C-alpha positions as CSV (number, residue, x, y, z in Angstrom):
1,M,237.3,259.2,133.6
2,D,236.4,262.7,134.4
3,F,234.4,264.1,137.3
4,G,233.3,267.7,137.9
5,W,231.3,269.8,140.3
6,W,231.2,273.3,141.8
7,S,232.3,274.2,145.3
8,K,232.7,277.3,147.5
9,D,235.6,277.9,149.8
10,D,235.6,279.6,153.2
11,E,235.9,283.0,151.7
12,G,232.9,282.4,149.5
13,V,234.8,282.0,146.2
14,K,233.0,279.7,143.8
15,W,235.4,277.1,142.2
16,Q,234.8,274.7,139.4
17,I,236.4,271.4,140.3
18,A,237.6,268.9,137.7
19,V,239.0,265.6,138.7
20,R,240.6,263.1,136.2
21,F,241.1,259.5,137.1
22,H,243.2,257.6,134.6
23,G,245.7,254.8,134.9
24,G,245.5,254.7,138.7
25,N,246.3,258.4,139.0
26,V,244.0,261.1,140.4
27,T,244.5,264.7,139.4
28,F,242.5,267.5,141.1
29,R,242.2,270.8,139.3
30,R,240.2,274.0,139.9
31,K,239.4,277.4,138.5
32,H,237.1,280.2,139.2
33,G,235.8,282.6,136.6
34,H,235.4,281.9,132.9
35,H,238.8,283.3,131.8
36,S,241.0,281.9,134.5
37,S,243.3,278.9,133.9
38,W,243.1,275.5,135.6
39,E,245.4,275.0,138.6
40,E,246.2,271.8,140.4
41,F,245.4,271.8,144.2
42,A,245.7,269.5,147.1
43,P,242.2,268.1,147.8
44,T,240.6,268.2,151.3
45,D,238.7,265.3,152.9
46,A,235.5,266.9,151.7
47,D,236.8,266.9,148.1
48,W,237.6,263.2,148.4
49,D,234.2,262.5,149.9
50,K,232.5,264.3,147.0
51,L,234.6,262.5,144.4
52,L,233.7,259.1,145.9
53,A,230.1,260.0,146.2
54,E,230.1,261.0,142.5
55,A,231.8,257.8,141.5
56,E,229.4,255.7,143.6
57,R,226.5,257.3,141.7
58,R,228.0,255.9,138.4
59,L,228.1,252.3,139.6
60,P,224.4,251.4,139.2
61,R,224.4,252.9,135.7
62,R,227.5,250.9,134.8
63,L,229.4,254.0,133.8
64,M,232.2,252.8,136.2
65,S,233.0,249.2,137.1
66,Q,233.4,248.0,140.7
67,K,237.0,247.3,140.0
68,Q,237.6,250.9,138.9
69,F,235.8,252.2,142.0
70,G,238.0,250.0,144.2
71,Q,241.1,251.5,142.5
72,L,239.8,255.0,143.0
73,K,239.1,254.3,146.7
74,A,242.7,253.0,147.1
75,C,244.1,256.2,145.7
76,R,242.8,258.2,148.6
77,P,245.5,259.1,151.1
78,L,244.9,258.0,154.7
């Protein structure tokens, strides 16, 4: 399952964020600019909050099951 959004960092650089959740693994990647490559990065608490908010929006539309949502929440480090 793929998630995506745009985010700005403290320096004002706009990043395209892409998150893949598959097989109990969560991978965060980002890039800025059309011709740059994707790079993996360590997500912040704000990134995890945004991911869980995006996943929660998919529950009522049945694009994600409650079981998958629970697995995603369990992947978040404490």
